[in-house]
C-alpha positions as CSV (number, residue, x, y, z in Angstrom):
1,X,109.3,92.0,-27.6
2,X,107.6,91.3,-24.2
3,X,108.4,93.8,-21.5
4,X,110.3,92.5,-18.5
5,X,107.4,93.4,-16.2
6,X,105.0,91.4,-18.3
7,X,107.0,88.2,-18.0
8,X,105.9,85.4,-15.6
9,X,108.2,84.3,-12.8
10,X,109.0,81.1,-14.8
11,X,110.0,83.2,-17.9
12,X,112.2,85.4,-15.7
13,X,113.7,82.3,-14.2
14,X,114.7,80.8,-17.6
15,X,116.0,84.2,-18.7
16,X,118.3,84.2,-15.7
17,X,119.5,80.7,-16.4
18,X,120.2,81.5,-20.0
19,X,122.2,84.5,-18.9
20,X,124.5,82.5,-16.6
21,X,124.5,79.1,-18.2
22,X,127.5,77.6,-20.0
23,X,126.4,77.4,-23.7
24,X,128.4,74.3,-24.1
25,X,126.0,72.4,-21.9
26,X,123.1,73.0,-24.2
27,X,121.8,69.9,-25.9
28,X,122.7,67.4,-23.2
29,X,119.8,65.5,-21.8
30,X,118.2,66.9,-18.6
31,X,120.3,70.1,-18.9
32,X,117.6,72.6,-20.2
33,X,115.8,72.9,-16.9
34,X,116.3,71.8,-13.3
35,X,112.8,70.6,-12.9
36,X,113.4,67.0,-14.4
37,X,116.2,66.5,-11.9
38,X,114.0,67.8,-9.0
39,X,111.2,65.6,-10.1
40,X,113.5,62.5,-10.2
41,X,114.7,63.3,-6.7
42,X,111.2,63.9,-5.4
43,X,110.1,60.6,-6.8
44,X,113.2,58.9,-5.3
45,X,112.3,60.2,-1.8
46,X,108.7,59.2,-2.1
47,X,109.7,55.7,-3.2
48,X,112.3,55.0,-0.6
49,X,110.6,56.7,2.4
50,X,106.9,55.7,1.7
51,X,105.9,53.7,-1.4
52,X,108.8,51.1,-1.3
53,X,108.5,50.2,2.4
54,X,104.7,50.0,2.1
55,X,104.9,47.6,-0.9
56,X,107.5,45.4,0.8
57,X,105.7,45.4,4.2
58,X,104.0,42.0,3.7
59,X,106.6,40.6,1.3
60,X,109.8,38.6,2.2
61,X,113.1,40.4,1.7
62,X,115.1,39.9,-1.4
63,X,118.7,38.7,-1.1
64,X,120.1,40.2,-4.3
65,X,123.7,38.9,-3.7
66,X,124.7,38.4,-7.3
67,X,123.1,41.7,-8.4
68,X,125.0,43.5,-5.6
69,X,128.3,42.1,-6.8
70,X,127.7,43.4,-10.3
71,X,126.4,46.7,-9.1
72,X,129.4,47.4,-7.0
73,X,131.8,46.3,-9.8
74,X,130.0,48.8,-12.0
75,X,130.4,51.6,-9.5
76,X,134.1,50.9,-9.1
77,X,134.6,51.0,-12.9
78,X,132.6,54.2,-13.2
79,X,134.7,55.9,-10.6
80,X,138.0,54.7,-12.1
81,X,136.8,56.0,-15.5
82,X,136.0,59.4,-13.9
83,X,139.6,59.6,-12.5
84,X,141.1,58.6,-15.8
85,X,139.0,61.3,-17.6
86,X,140.3,63.9,-15.1
87,X,143.8,62.8,-16.0
88,X,143.0,63.0,-19.7
89,X,141.8,66.5,-19.6
90,X,144.9,67.6,-17.6
91,X,143.7,67.8,-14.0
92,X,147.0,66.4,-12.7
93,X,149.1,68.4,-15.3
94,X,147.5,71.4,-16.9
95,X,145.0,72.2,-14.1
96,X,146.3,74.0,-11.0
97,X,145.7,72.7,-7.5
98,X,145.4,76.3,-6.4
99,X,142.8,78.6,-8.0
100,X,141.5,77.2,-11.3
101,X,139.1,79.4,-13.3
102,X,136.5,77.9,-15.6
103,X,137.8,77.7,-19.1
104,X,135.1,78.6,-21.6
105,X,136.9,77.7,-24.8
106,X,135.5,75.3,-27.4
107,X,138.5,73.1,-27.9
108,X,138.2,69.3,-28.2
109,X,139.7,68.8,-24.7
110,X,137.4,71.3,-23.1
111,X,134.4,69.8,-24.9
112,X,135.5,66.4,-23.4
113,X,135.6,68.1,-20.0
114,X,132.0,69.3,-20.4
115,X,130.9,65.9,-21.4
116,X,132.7,64.3,-18.5
117,X,131.0,66.7,-16.0
118,X,127.6,65.8,-17.5
119,X,128.4,62.1,-17.2
120,X,129.4,62.5,-13.6
121,X,126.0,64.1,-13.1
122,X,124.3,61.1,-14.6
123,X,126.1,58.7,-12.3
124,X,124.5,60.3,-9.3
125,X,121.2,58.8,-10.5
126,X,122.8,55.4,-10.7
127,X,123.8,55.7,-7.1
128,X,120.2,56.1,-6.0
129,X,120.0,52.3,-6.4
130,X,121.9,52.1,-3.1
131,X,118.7,53.0,-1.3
132,X,116.5,50.9,-3.6
133,X,118.4,47.9,-2.5
134,X,117.8,48.8,1.1
135,X,114.1,48.9,0.4
136,X,114.1,45.5,-1.4
137,X,116.1,43.9,1.4
138,X,113.7,45.5,4.0
139,X,116.6,47.3,5.7
140,X,114.5,50.4,6.3
141,X,116.4,51.3,9.4
142,X,119.4,52.0,7.2
143,X,117.6,54.6,5.2
144,X,118.8,57.4,7.5
145,X,118.4,61.1,7.1
146,X,122.0,61.4,6.2
147,X,121.7,58.7,3.5
148,X,118.7,60.2,1.9
149,X,120.0,63.8,2.1
150,X,123.4,62.7,0.6
151,X,121.8,60.9,-2.4
152,X,119.2,63.6,-2.9
153,X,121.5,66.6,-3.0
154,X,124.3,65.2,-5.1
155,X,122.4,65.1,-8.4
156,X,121.4,68.7,-7.7
157,X,125.0,69.7,-7.0
158,X,126.2,67.9,-10.1
159,X,123.4,69.5,-12.3
160,X,124.4,73.0,-11.2
161,X,128.1,72.3,-12.0
162,X,127.3,70.8,-15.4
163,X,124.9,73.6,-16.3
164,X,126.9,76.6,-15.1
165,X,130.4,75.7,-14.3
166,X,131.7,72.5,-16.1
167,X,135.3,73.1,-15.1
168,X,137.5,75.1,-12.8
169,X,137.8,74.6,-9.0
170,X,134.6,72.5,-8.8
171,X,136.2,69.7,-10.7
172,X,138.3,69.0,-7.6
173,X,135.1,67.9,-5.9
174,X,134.3,65.3,-8.5
175,X,137.9,64.0,-8.7
176,X,138.2,63.4,-5.0
177,X,134.7,62.0,-4.7
178,X,135.4,59.5,-7.4
179,X,138.6,58.4,-5.6
180,X,136.6,57.9,-2.4
181,X,134.0,55.9,-4.3
182,X,136.6,53.6,-5.7
183,X,137.6,52.7,-2.1
184,X,134.0,52.6,-0.8
185,X,132.5,50.5,-3.5
186,X,135.5,48.2,-3.4
187,X,134.7,47.5,0.2
188,X,131.0,46.9,-0.6
189,X,132.1,44.6,-3.4
190,X,134.2,42.5,-1.0
191,X,131.3,42.4,1.4
192,X,128.9,41.2,-1.3
193,X,131.2,38.3,-2.1
194,X,130.2,36.5,1.1
195,X,131.3,35.7,4.7
196,X,134.6,34.4,3.5
197,X,135.8,38.0,2.8
198,X,134.8,39.3,6.3
199,X,138.3,38.8,7.7
200,X,139.6,41.2,5.1
201,X,137.1,43.9,6.0
202,X,138.6,45.2,9.2
203,X,139.0,48.7,7.7
204,X,135.2,49.3,7.4
205,X,135.3,51.8,10.2
206,X,137.7,54.0,8.3
207,X,135.4,54.6,5.3
208,X,133.5,57.2,7.4
209,X,136.9,58.8,8.3
210,X,137.7,58.9,4.6
211,X,134.4,60.5,3.8
212,X,135.0,63.2,6.4
213,X,138.6,63.8,5.1
214,X,137.1,64.3,1.6
215,X,134.9,67.2,2.8
216,X,137.8,68.8,4.7
217,X,139.9,68.8,1.6
218,X,137.1,70.2,-0.5
219,X,136.5,72.9,2.0
220,X,140.2,73.9,2.2
221,X,140.6,73.8,-1.6
222,X,137.6,76.0,-2.2
223,X,138.6,78.5,0.5
224,X,141.5,79.5,-1.9
225,X,138.9,81.4,-3.9
226,X,138.7,84.0,-1.2
227,X,142.4,84.4,-0.5
228,X,143.9,84.5,-4.0
229,X,143.2,88.0,-5.4
230,X,143.2,87.1,-9.1
231,X,141.0,84.0,-8.7
232,X,138.0,84.4,-11.0
233,X,136.1,81.3,-10.0
234,X,132.5,82.6,-9.1
235,X,132.3,83.3,-5.4
236,X,128.5,82.5,-5.1
237,X,129.2,78.9,-6.3
238,X,132.2,78.7,-3.9
239,X,130.0,79.7,-1.0
240,X,127.5,77.0,-2.0
241,X,130.2,74.3,-2.1
242,X,131.6,75.5,1.3
243,X,128.2,75.3,2.9
244,X,127.6,71.8,1.4
245,X,131.0,70.5,2.6
246,X,130.3,71.9,6.1
247,X,126.9,70.2,6.3
248,X,128.2,66.9,5.1
249,X,131.2,67.0,7.5
250,X,128.9,67.7,10.5
251,X,126.4,65.0,9.5
252,X,129.2,62.4,9.0
253,X,130.9,63.4,12.2
254,X,127.6,62.9,14.1
255,X,127.2,59.5,12.5
256,X,130.7,58.5,13.4
257,X,130.3,59.6,17.0
258,X,126.9,58.0,17.4
259,X,128.0,54.8,15.7
260,X,131.6,53.8,16.4
261,X,132.1,55.6,19.7
262,X,128.8,54.2,20.9
263,X,129.7,50.7,19.8
264,X,133.0,51.0,21.7
265,X,131.0,51.6,24.9
266,X,128.5,48.9,24.2
267,X,129.7,45.8,22.4
268,X,126.1,44.7,21.9
269,X,125.6,47.5,19.4
270,X,126.6,46.1,16.0
271,X,124.8,48.6,13.7
272,X,127.6,51.1,13.1
273,X,126.9,53.3,10.1
274,X,129.0,54.4,7.1
275,X,127.5,56.8,4.6
276,X,124.1,55.8,5.9
277,X,125.0,52.2,5.2
278,X,125.5,49.9,8.2
279,X,128.4,47.7,9.1
280,X,126.0,44.8,8.8
281,X,124.7,45.9,5.5
282,X,126.5,47.2,2.4
283,X,124.2,48.2,-0.4
284,X,121.5,46.3,1.4
285,X,123.7,43.1,1.8
286,X,123.2,41.7,5.2
287,X,125.7,39.8,7.3
288,X,126.1,36.1,7.3
289,X,124.2,35.9,10.6
290,X,121.3,37.9,9.2
291,X,121.1,35.6,6.1
292,X,120.9,32.5,8.3
293,X,118.1,34.1,10.3
294,X,116.3,35.2,7.1
295,X,116.5,31.7,5.6
296,X,115.2,30.2,8.8
297,X,112.2,32.5,8.8
298,X,111.4,32.2,5.1
299,X,111.8,28.4,5.2
300,X,109.2,28.2,7.9
301,X,106.8,30.4,6.0
302,X,107.6,28.7,2.6
303,X,108.3,32.1,1.0
304,X,112.1,32.0,0.3
305,X,112.9,35.1,-1.8
306,X,114.7,34.8,-5.1
307,X,117.8,36.8,-6.0
C-alpha cells in the first residue's frame, strides 16, 4: 500500500473526495470528478466571451424567435417537474423547514432524491444556452459579469450538492430556485411570443426583486444551522451557501440600482437588466423596435438571417 507521503496531490485530492462523498452519487455521469464540470464551464466562458463574439463579428444576427419559444417552454416544464419531485420526496410534508439533516439511507424515496439532485445539476448546463442565444443574436452588451458569473457558478454549486450532500437543508435552495425559474422563464416565454404580449409584461421589473428575495430566503434558511444546537447539517457547506447567497444578493442589488433607478432618472435609458438579461432582450429576443431596425439593415445588405 502506498504511503500517504508518496501520493501525488491529485491522489490525495481523490482520497479526500472519496472520504466525504455520498456513495449513492457514484455511477452518475460527471460525478466521479469535478474536472469535467470545470472544463465545461471554462469552455462556456471562452465561447461566450471570446470565440462566439469573434465568429459572429462579421455575420448578421440570428432571430431565433421560434427556438426561443420552445426553449422557454422547456425551462418552465423542467422547473415545474423539479417542484413536483420535491413534493414527491416529501419536502412539503416529511422535510422540515427548520434544520433538515442529510438522510443517508438507501430507501427508494431517498434514491429518488439523489437522482433528482443530480438531474437538477444537469439542468444548469441547459441554462447555459441563455448566453449562447445572446451571442447568436449579437447582444454582447447583455453578457454582463453578473450573467456569466451566475451561469458559471451554478453548475459548480449543484455538483457539490449532488456529490456530497444530495439532501438536507441544501434542497431548499433548489426548490426555491425552481419556483423562481417558473416565473422567470414564463416571462421570457411571453416575451418570445411577440410584441402583442408586451402589454402583459408590465411586471418585468419585479423579476429582479424576486431574485433578490430568493437569496434573502436562502440566507435566512441556512442561518438556522448555526442557531439550532442539534442541527447536523455540515457547517462548512452552510458557510459556502451563505457566502454565495450574499454575493448574489449584492450583485443583483447593484444591477437593480444601476438599471431601474437609473432609468427612472433618465427615460432615455431603456436597457434595464434582469439576471443579466435586459428589458429589451429576453434570452436574446430583442424588442419589436430592434427587430424592425434589424430587418431594415439586413434587407439593405441582402443578408437577412434565418431562424
